[in-house]
N, C-alpha and C positions, 0 to 999 in steps of 0.2 A: 485272451484277456477276459472275454465274456465268461468263460468257464471259471477263471480265477475269481472274478468278482462274485459269481454265484456261490462258490465254495466259501468265500470270505463271509458272506452274509448268512450262510447256513450255520456257522460255528460261533462267532462272538455274539454276545447278548446285546445286539444293536438293532434298533428299529430303522427301517428304511425311511428316507424322507419321501413323503407322498408326492411332492412336487418334482423330485429328482431321485428316483428309487435306486439308481446305480451310483449315486454320489457317496464317496467315502469321507471326504473332508467335512468337518463339523466343529462346533465349539461347545463348551460346557462352562458354566459360571458358578462359582461358590461365593455368592454375594459380592460385596465390595472388596473381598480379599484377593480372589484369584479367578482368572479366566484362562482356560486351556483351549488352544487351537490345535486340532489334530489334522495334519496335512496328508494328502495323497500325493506323495512325491515320486511315485514310480508308475502310476497308471496313466499319467498324462504327459510325461516327458517325451520329447521328440529328438532323438539323437541326430537326425539329419539337420537340425537347426542349431546344433551345439556351438558352432563357431560364428554364427550370425549375430547381428545386433539385436535380433528379436528371438534369441535362444529361448526355447520353451522347456522349462523344467516343471512349472505348474501351468495349467491352462490359463488363458487370460481371465476367465471367470473366477478361477480359484485364487489367482494372484490379487485380483481386485477385491474379492471377498475378504482375504486375509488383511489387506491394507485397510479396508474400511472397518473391519472388526478391531484391529489394533488402535486405529484412530479414535473410534467411538467408545471403546471399553471404559467402563467406570471402575473397574477393579484395579487395585494397587499393582498386582503382579500379573504379567502376561506371559504364559508358558506356551511355547510352540513345540509341539510333539512332531518329530521329524524322523522318518524311517532311516534316513542316511545323513551323516554329519554335514554341517555347513562350515565347520572350522577349516582353516588352512593347516593341514597336517604336513609333516615332512614328506619328501618325494616318494619314499617307500610305500606310503599309504595311498597314493593317488590312483584313482580309477575314473578317468574323465567321463566315460559314457554313463557312469552310474550315479554320480552325485553332483552337488551344487558346484564344486570347483570346476567341473567340465562345462558348466553353463554360466559363464561369467556374467553375461548381460542380465540374466534372471537374478543371479546372486546379488549383483550390484544394485539392481532395482529395489529389492526388498530391504537390503541393509541401508542404503542411502535414504530410503523413505523413513525408516525408523529414526535415523539421525536427524533428518530434515524436519520431521514432525516433533522431535524432542520427546519421543515416547520412552518413558522411564521404566526400569525394572522388567525388561524383556529377557527371558531365559529360554535358551534352546535346549531341548532334551532329545537325545537321539540314540540309535542303536546301530546294528549292522556290522560293526568292526570286530565282534567277538572279544571285546575287551571293555574296560571302563576307564574313563578319564574325567578330570575336572579341570577346566582351563578357559582361556580366552579364545575368541574366534581367530585372532591373528596375534603374532608376537609383537607387532608394531603397526602404526597407521591408524586410520579412523575407526577401525572395528576392534581395536585392542582392548576396549573397555567392555565389550559384550561377552557374556559367558555362555558356555555350552557344557552340558554334562552328558557323557555317554554311559550307558548302563549295560550290564551283561559281561560275559556270556551267561546263559542259563543252561541250556541243554546242548551247547555247542563245544567244539574243541576251542581252547584258548588261542588267541592270536599272540604269537611269541613277541611281536613288536610292542605289545602292551606294556612291557617293562622298559622301553627305550625312551619314553617321553619325559621331558623335564624342562629345565631352564626357566625363563621368565614367563613362558606361555602356559605351562601346565603345572598345576598344584599337585596332581596325583595321577597315576595310571597303574593299571594292573590287568593281568590276564586271568586272575582268579575268578571263578564263577561267583556271581553276586547279584544282588538286586539293590536298587536305590530308593531312598526315602527323602522326602523334602518337607520341611516345616516352614510355612510362610507366616510371618508375623507383621501385619500391616501397621501396628503401633510404632515400630521403629524401622520399618521397611527392611527387615532382615530375612534372610533365607538360610536355613541350616540344612546342609547336604550331608547325607550319610550313605556309605556303600557297605553292605553287609553280606558276608558269605553264607554258604548253605548251613553252616553250623551255628549261625547267629553271632559270629564274631564281627565286630566293627573293623573294617579295613581302613576306613577313612571317614572323618567327620570334620566339618568346619562351618562356622557361622559367617555369612557374608552380609554386609550392609551396603546399601547404595549410596 
């Protein structure tokens, strides 16, 4: 893990936090329009705690940092960049040791916090599945109104399951290599999502309002 963190900081154009030089999670703000919270959701998880009431997907310090940041943010839109999806995907996608669904207590903690604090316009943006999708976190229940966008793959083989999603939970899915763009408009609280392939062809675009 120490070697991986070292390699990480050697390559991206990121400054280390002087107070916590190995900390990956951080936030960046674009005025009152957008604040982006980048998580470290693989360096701090503890699989041995997965089935406990105190399941650790993020460290307590990171979870408290995220909750405090979401509560105090003065930006209209709050985007949580997540290396692994938080949505409820069909059973074929489940990898319990690797992502939020396997750490139910931690997942419930952050999602119920967002609802209880009535924090509006929170978007989850994730990767890892070698596919893209745009949809709700759950097909029904209290989290059915929250949205998550998966982007990719880029240099990976496509996930063949990317073409199987649909129904009321997912607006779009594809295994075609792509990148995503987002346009945030605070005037009408709208978000325009577009997924674009390597040839510049728009695979999907839609404008969402809260």
